[in-house]
N, C-alpha and C positions, 0 to 999 in steps of 0.2 A: 526216653528219660522222663520220669514222672515227678521229679523233684520240683519244688516250688521256689527255686532260687533264680527266678527270671529277673534280669536287670534290663531296664529300658534304656536304650542308647539312641543316639542320632548320628547320622553320617551324611556327608555331602551327596546330594542327588545329582549335582552337576560336576563337570570336570574341574579340577583344581585350577587349571589355566583360566577358565571362564570366571571362576570365583575371584582370582587375582585381578583380572581385568575389571570386574565390577567394583572391587575394593579400590583400585586405582582411580577409576572414574568417580567414585564417591568422594575420594579425597580431593581430587582436582576440582570437581564441580561444587563441592561443599554441600552435597545433599546425600541423604541415605537412601539406599535401595530397599525394596520390599524383600523381607526375608522368607516370605511364603514360597514354598516349592524348592528352596535351596537345600533344605535338610529334610531327610526322610527318617522316620524313627523305625527301629526294629528291636526285637527282644533277643537277649543272649542269656543262655543258661550258664551260670558260673561254675556248675559242677561238671557238666559234660561238654560245654563249649558249643552247644547247638545255637544256631542263629536263625531267626525268622519271626513270623507272627503267629502266636499260639491261637489267635482267634480265626485265622484263615485255615481252611482245611488243606492238608498236604496234597 
């Protein structure tokens, strides 16, 4: 697909359970956790549905 309709999205890089646990700890302890490494970004083509990183060679 050569169309330029790439949309940048982010998804959880860790399991949902681990994220819930971190959220729970943050609420209980009253401090925020570092968000680095929790989300990873990827690109999605809105016309063909391709997902990945266009800068990385396949």
